[in-house]
DODRENDO-939799 format. One line per field, with one value per residue: residue number from 1; residue in three letters; x, y, z of N, C-alpha, C in turn. Coordinates in steps of 0.1 Angstrom, whole numbers, plus 5000, padded with zeros to 4 digits. Example, Ala and Ser with C-alpha at 12.3 -4.5 7.8 and 13.67 -1.06 7.14 Angstrom:
! residues 2
pos = (1	2)
code = (ala	ser)
n_east = (5132	5128)
n_north = (4943	4978)
n_up = (5078	5071)
ca_east = (5123	5137)
ca_north = (4955	4989)
ca_up = (5078	5071)
c_east = (5132	5129)
c_north = (4967	5000)
c_up = (5078	5079)
//
This chain:
! residues 221
pos = (1	2	3	4	5	6	7	8	9	10	11	12	13	14	15	16	17	18	19	20	21	22	23	24	25	26	27	28	29	30	31	32	33	34	35	36	37	38	39	40	41	42	43	44	45	46	47	48	49	50	51	52	53	54	55	56	57	58	59	60	61	62	63	64	65	66	67	68	69	70	71	72	73	74	75	76	77	78	79	80	81	82	83	84	85	86	87	88	89	90	91	92	93	94	95	96	97	98	99	100	101	102	103	104	105	106	107	108	109	110	111	112	113	114	115	116	117	118	119	120	121	122	123	124	125	126	127	128	129	130	131	132	133	134	135	136	137	138	139	140	141	142	143	144	145	146	147	148	149	150	151	152	153	154	155	156	157	158	159	160	161	162	163	164	165	166	167	168	169	170	171	172	173	174	175	176	177	178	179	180	181	182	183	184	185	186	187	188	189	190	191	192	193	194	195	196	197	198	199	200	201	202	203	204	205	206	207	208	209	210	211	212	213	214	215	216	217	218	219	220	221)
code = (unk	unk	unk	unk	unk	unk	unk	unk	unk	unk	unk	unk	unk	unk	unk	unk	unk	unk	unk	unk	unk	unk	unk	unk	unk	unk	unk	unk	unk	unk	unk	unk	unk	unk	unk	unk	unk	unk	unk	unk	unk	unk	unk	unk	unk	unk	unk	unk	unk	unk	unk	unk	unk	unk	unk	unk	unk	unk	unk	unk	unk	unk	unk	unk	unk	unk	unk	unk	unk	unk	unk	unk	unk	unk	unk	unk	unk	unk	unk	unk	unk	unk	unk	unk	unk	unk	unk	unk	unk	unk	unk	unk	unk	unk	unk	unk	unk	unk	unk	unk	unk	unk	unk	unk	unk	unk	unk	unk	unk	unk	unk	unk	unk	unk	unk	unk	unk	unk	unk	unk	unk	unk	unk	unk	unk	unk	unk	unk	unk	unk	unk	unk	unk	unk	unk	unk	unk	unk	unk	unk	unk	unk	unk	unk	unk	unk	unk	unk	unk	unk	unk	unk	unk	unk	unk	unk	unk	unk	unk	unk	unk	unk	unk	unk	unk	unk	unk	unk	unk	unk	unk	unk	unk	unk	unk	unk	unk	unk	unk	unk	unk	unk	unk	unk	unk	unk	unk	unk	unk	unk	unk	unk	unk	unk	unk	unk	unk	unk	unk	unk	unk	unk	unk	unk	unk	unk	unk	unk	unk	unk	unk	unk	unk	unk	unk	unk	unk	unk	unk	unk	unk)
n_east = (5275	5287	5305	5322	5332	5346	5368	5384	5414	5428	5432	5415	5390	5389	5388	5363	5346	5351	5345	5317	5306	5311	5297	5271	5269	5273	5251	5227	5193	5191	5193	5174	5168	5191	5210	5225	5250	5256	5259	5281	5302	5304	5310	5335	5349	5350	5362	5387	5398	5401	5419	5441	5449	5454	5478	5501	5499	5501	5528	5541	5528	5509	5489	5461	5457	5462	5440	5419	5424	5421	5394	5381	5391	5377	5351	5351	5356	5332	5314	5322	5316	5288	5280	5292	5305	5286	5265	5279	5288	5263	5255	5275	5270	5244	5249	5264	5246	5241	5222	5191	5185	5185	5196	5184	5164	5137	5115	5105	5124	5146	5137	5133	5159	5171	5195	5189	5175	5143	5115	5087	5058	5031	5004	4980	4952	4933	4907	4905	4913	4937	4969	4994	5027	5049	5080	5102	5094	5090	5093	5125	5142	5124	5110	5113	5124	5115	5099	5090	5098	5093	5106	5084	5065	5050	5041	5050	5042	5046	5019	5010	4990	4957	4935	4902	4880	4863	4877	4882	4904	4924	4944	4969	4994	5024	5013	4998	5016	5032	5020	5005	5013	5038	5039	5046	5031	5028	5017	5007	5005	4994	5005	4984	4965	4972	4969	4983	5015	5032	5062	5081	5112	5138	5154	5176	5168	5157	5124	5096	5080	5097	5116	5101	5094	5119	5126	5107	5113	5125	5154	5186	5200)
n_north = (8309	8314	8293	8300	8324	8315	8303	8323	8342	8346	8373	8387	8377	8387	8415	8416	8407	8426	8449	8446	8444	8470	8485	8478	8490	8517	8522	8515	8512	8528	8517	8507	8515	8510	8499	8470	8478	8499	8487	8470	8487	8503	8484	8476	8501	8505	8481	8484	8502	8486	8467	8484	8489	8464	8453	8469	8465	8438	8434	8439	8426	8398	8378	8375	8399	8418	8413	8420	8447	8457	8452	8467	8492	8496	8496	8518	8539	8537	8544	8571	8582	8578	8594	8619	8625	8620	8638	8662	8663	8666	8691	8707	8705	8716	8742	8751	8752	8731	8710	8703	8680	8655	8631	8609	8579	8586	8613	8606	8588	8605	8620	8599	8591	8613	8631	8648	8655	8642	8658	8659	8642	8639	8621	8617	8598	8581	8582	8606	8608	8619	8611	8618	8622	8631	8631	8639	8638	8613	8583	8570	8542	8526	8498	8498	8521	8556	8563	8542	8534	8524	8518	8517	8533	8527	8532	8533	8544	8558	8569	8601	8619	8623	8633	8637	8634	8656	8674	8672	8669	8645	8642	8621	8618	8606	8584	8572	8559	8543	8521	8516	8490	8488	8483	8490	8508	8506	8519	8507	8519	8513	8521	8524	8535	8560	8594	8618	8629	8648	8660	8673	8689	8690	8720	8748	8771	8804	8813	8819	8840	8855	8862	8878	8899	8909	8919	8939	8957	8989	9003	9012	9044)
n_up = (8288	8313	8315	8295	8305	8327	8315	8308	8312	8345	8354	8337	8345	8371	8365	8352	8372	8394	8380	8374	8400	8408	8389	8395	8420	8414	8399	8412	8413	8391	8367	8350	8324	8310	8283	8267	8258	8274	8299	8294	8287	8310	8329	8319	8322	8350	8356	8345	8362	8384	8374	8370	8396	8406	8393	8402	8430	8432	8427	8450	8471	8485	8462	8470	8485	8466	8449	8466	8470	8444	8439	8460	8453	8428	8437	8454	8436	8422	8441	8446	8421	8420	8442	8440	8415	8393	8398	8397	8370	8358	8368	8357	8329	8328	8336	8315	8297	8280	8283	8300	8311	8336	8336	8348	8348	8350	8362	8387	8395	8399	8421	8439	8444	8455	8475	8495	8527	8536	8550	8554	8543	8520	8509	8486	8481	8454	8463	8475	8501	8524	8534	8558	8568	8593	8590	8605	8631	8638	8658	8670	8657	8643	8626	8597	8571	8574	8552	8527	8494	8460	8426	8410	8420	8442	8477	8511	8543	8576	8592	8604	8604	8591	8564	8556	8526	8530	8543	8570	8597	8611	8637	8643	8654	8670	8682	8664	8650	8666	8689	8722	8728	8717	8690	8657	8631	8597	8567	8536	8503	8472	8439	8420	8435	8442	8439	8442	8453	8477	8487	8513	8517	8540	8547	8550	8539	8535	8545	8523	8533	8550	8531	8514	8531	8537	8512	8508	8528	8537	8521	8532	8527)
ca_east = (5282	5295	5316	5332	5339	5356	5379	5392	5426	5424	5431	5403	5379	5389	5384	5349	5339	5352	5337	5303	5302	5312	5286	5258	5270	5271	5238	5216	5181	5191	5198	5163	5168	5204	5211	5237	5262	5258	5264	5294	5313	5306	5318	5349	5355	5353	5372	5400	5404	5405	5432	5452	5453	5459	5492	5512	5498	5506	5542	5547	5519	5503	5478	5448	5457	5461	5426	5410	5427	5415	5379	5378	5393	5367	5339	5353	5354	5318	5307	5325	5309	5274	5277	5297	5308	5274	5258	5288	5287	5249	5255	5283	5262	5233	5255	5269	5234	5241	5210	5184	5183	5192	5202	5177	5154	5124	5115	5103	5137	5154	5131	5136	5173	5176	5203	5184	5167	5129	5109	5073	5053	5017	5000	4965	4947	4923	4894	4907	4918	4951	4978	5005	5037	5059	5091	5112	5089	5088	5101	5137	5143	5113	5115	5117	5127	5103	5091	5095	5093	5099	5107	5071	5057	5043	5046	5046	5046	5040	5010	5008	4978	4949	4925	4892	4876	4856	4887	4883	4917	4926	4958	4973	5007	5033	5005	4993	5027	5037	5009	5009	5019	5051	5038	5048	5021	5033	5006	5011	4996	4999	5006	4972	4955	4978	4965	4993	5024	5039	5074	5088	5126	5144	5164	5179	5165	5148	5110	5091	5075	5109	5122	5093	5095	5132	5125	5098	5119	5133	5169	5194	5207)
ca_north = (8322	8313	8284	8308	8334	8307	8299	8335	8344	8350	8387	8391	8373	8397	8427	8415	8406	8439	8459	8444	8449	8485	8489	8477	8500	8531	8524	8509	8519	8537	8509	8501	8519	8507	8489	8461	8485	8507	8478	8465	8498	8507	8473	8477	8512	8502	8470	8490	8508	8474	8462	8493	8488	8450	8451	8475	8459	8424	8434	8440	8420	8386	8379	8378	8413	8426	8411	8428	8461	8461	8452	8478	8504	8498	8500	8532	8547	8537	8552	8585	8586	8579	8604	8632	8626	8621	8651	8673	8664	8671	8706	8714	8705	8725	8755	8754	8753	8720	8703	8704	8666	8651	8617	8598	8572	8593	8623	8599	8582	8615	8623	8587	8590	8626	8630	8658	8649	8644	8662	8657	8636	8639	8612	8618	8586	8584	8585	8619	8607	8623	8605	8626	8616	8640	8622	8644	8636	8598	8577	8564	8528	8519	8486	8502	8535	8564	8562	8531	8537	8516	8525	8516	8544	8523	8539	8528	8554	8558	8580	8609	8627	8620	8643	8630	8642	8668	8683	8669	8665	8636	8642	8608	8620	8594	8574	8565	8551	8533	8520	8513	8477	8489	8479	8501	8507	8511	8518	8505	8525	8509	8532	8526	8542	8573	8606	8629	8629	8660	8658	8685	8687	8698	8729	8760	8782	8814	8811	8829	8852	8862	8867	8890	8909	8916	8926	8951	8966	9001	9001	9023	9052)
ca_up = (8290	8325	8312	8287	8314	8335	8307	8306	8321	8359	8355	8330	8354	8382	8359	8350	8385	8400	8372	8375	8413	8408	8380	8403	8431	8408	8392	8420	8411	8379	8355	8343	8310	8304	8272	8269	8256	8286	8309	8290	8288	8324	8336	8314	8328	8364	8356	8341	8375	8392	8368	8372	8410	8408	8389	8411	8444	8431	8426	8464	8481	8480	8453	8477	8489	8454	8445	8475	8468	8432	8440	8468	8445	8418	8445	8459	8424	8419	8452	8443	8409	8423	8452	8436	8401	8384	8400	8392	8356	8354	8371	8347	8316	8329	8337	8302	8288	8271	8285	8312	8314	8348	8333	8355	8340	8351	8373	8399	8399	8405	8434	8447	8448	8460	8487	8505	8537	8535	8563	8555	8531	8519	8499	8484	8473	8444	8469	8481	8515	8524	8544	8559	8577	8598	8591	8615	8644	8640	8668	8665	8658	8637	8618	8583	8569	8576	8540	8518	8480	8449	8413	8403	8426	8454	8488	8525	8552	8590	8592	8616	8602	8579	8561	8548	8515	8534	8549	8584	8600	8623	8642	8650	8661	8670	8687	8652	8644	8676	8698	8736	8729	8711	8676	8647	8620	8584	8558	8522	8494	8459	8430	8413	8444	8445	8431	8442	8464	8479	8495	8518	8520	8552	8543	8558	8530	8541	8541	8514	8540	8554	8519	8509	8541	8535	8499	8510	8538	8531	8520	8537	8517)
c_east = (5292	5307	5327	5339	5349	5368	5388	5404	5421	5422	5419	5390	5378	5384	5368	5341	5339	5344	5322	5298	5302	5300	5273	5258	5267	5258	5226	5204	5180	5193	5186	5163	5181	5203	5224	5250	5266	5264	5279	5305	5315	5314	5332	5356	5359	5363	5386	5407	5409	5418	5444	5457	5459	5474	5502	5511	5504	5521	5549	5538	5514	5491	5464	5446	5455	5446	5417	5412	5420	5400	5375	5380	5382	5354	5339	5350	5339	5310	5309	5317	5294	5271	5281	5298	5296	5267	5266	5287	5274	5249	5263	5276	5251	5238	5260	5258	5233	5227	5204	5181	5191	5197	5196	5167	5141	5125	5113	5116	5146	5150	5135	5150	5179	5183	5197	5175	5152	5123	5095	5067	5037	5013	4984	4961	4936	4909	4894	4910	4933	4958	4990	5015	5048	5071	5101	5107	5087	5097	5114	5137	5131	5118	5120	5120	5114	5093	5098	5089	5100	5099	5093	5061	5048	5049	5041	5051	5040	5032	5008	4996	4970	4939	4915	4888	4869	4865	4889	4897	4917	4941	4961	4985	5015	5025	4999	5004	5031	5027	5014	5015	5033	5051	5038	5038	5026	5021	5011	5001	5001	4997	4993	4961	4961	4974	4976	5002	5032	5050	5080	5102	5130	5155	5166	5176	5156	5134	5106	5086	5086	5115	5114	5094	5109	5132	5117	5104	5126	5148	5176	5201	5198)
c_north = (8320	8304	8292	8318	8327	8303	8311	8335	8350	8365	8393	8388	8383	8411	8427	8415	8420	8450	8458	8448	8464	8491	8489	8487	8514	8533	8518	8518	8528	8530	8503	8504	8516	8496	8480	8468	8494	8499	8474	8475	8503	8497	8474	8489	8510	8490	8474	8496	8497	8469	8471	8493	8474	8449	8457	8468	8445	8423	8435	8434	8407	8388	8382	8393	8422	8425	8420	8443	8466	8462	8464	8491	8507	8502	8514	8542	8548	8545	8567	8590	8588	8591	8618	8634	8628	8634	8662	8674	8670	8687	8713	8715	8715	8739	8760	8755	8742	8712	8706	8690	8663	8637	8606	8592	8579	8604	8617	8593	8593	8620	8611	8587	8603	8624	8638	8650	8652	8647	8658	8651	8636	8631	8613	8606	8591	8587	8598	8619	8610	8616	8613	8620	8627	8632	8626	8641	8621	8593	8570	8549	8520	8508	8489	8516	8543	8564	8552	8534	8526	8523	8525	8527	8539	8529	8532	8539	8552	8570	8587	8618	8623	8631	8636	8639	8655	8678	8682	8663	8656	8635	8629	8609	8607	8582	8565	8556	8540	8533	8517	8499	8477	8484	8491	8498	8514	8508	8517	8511	8521	8521	8535	8533	8556	8583	8616	8626	8642	8657	8671	8681	8696	8707	8740	8773	8791	8812	8822	8842	8861	8869	8879	8901	8917	8924	8939	8961	8977	8999	9014	9031	9054)
c_up = (8302	8323	8304	8295	8323	8328	8304	8315	8334	8360	8348	8338	8365	8377	8357	8363	8393	8393	8373	8389	8414	8400	8388	8414	8425	8403	8399	8418	8399	8366	8347	8328	8303	8293	8275	8267	8268	8297	8306	8292	8302	8332	8332	8321	8342	8365	8353	8354	8384	8387	8371	8386	8412	8405	8398	8425	8443	8432	8440	8475	8476	8471	8459	8481	8477	8448	8453	8472	8455	8432	8448	8460	8435	8425	8450	8447	8421	8429	8449	8431	8412	8432	8448	8421	8391	8385	8396	8377	8351	8357	8361	8333	8316	8329	8324	8292	8278	8271	8298	8318	8327	8348	8342	8346	8339	8362	8386	8404	8405	8418	8444	8453	8452	8473	8498	8515	8536	8549	8565	8542	8531	8507	8497	8475	8463	8450	8477	8496	8515	8536	8545	8570	8580	8600	8602	8629	8648	8651	8662	8666	8652	8628	8604	8583	8571	8564	8531	8504	8471	8436	8406	8409	8438	8466	8501	8535	8566	8590	8605	8616	8590	8577	8552	8536	8518	8540	8564	8587	8612	8626	8649	8658	8661	8675	8675	8646	8654	8687	8712	8738	8722	8696	8667	8635	8607	8574	8543	8513	8480	8449	8423	8422	8448	8435	8430	8454	8465	8490	8500	8522	8532	8546	8553	8550	8537	8536	8531	8521	8545	8542	8514	8518	8540	8522	8500	8520	8531	8531	8525	8526	8505)
//
């Protein structure tokens, strides 16, 4: 297949290369369920954007500049689609009542790729031991992200509190994350040992208590 691709005209090679790079960018972590037709047509779509940029730039600039512009254009289009376009299409379809589907391979994938900031995570193992991580209180500059996840459901977190099966709480705080020797402690929990995961998102939404208090307050007039 590689030999056949190398025999293609230069412009077609550029379209395929730019289209594939853009496809990978737009679908990072979301392509497990893609069929060959999904890949081909998305590569073609982003490649068409690259080609559309290459021809006019080539007319007034050196070929290397035109190549760079076309590839960057395809990548920018992929980033815009991933960050704004895809979510906008989903919202429009839901608003129209067409579907409730979020177009993610699974619910876990939609949580995994959520753009909202995570504030607190609680992981209950199958032995009923709970590991919690206050993500907003973790020290800055830790070796890895505050919470590492993969598409299979395995989790690694910096633990700030544990709760044993009897309900006894052990507050570790940041000392449980970064010891006096400056070593950071990350705990890996494989998916087959996980019973439940609760994720708290950082929002500016009014708390339920404030909401209820406002609803119960007497109205003027």
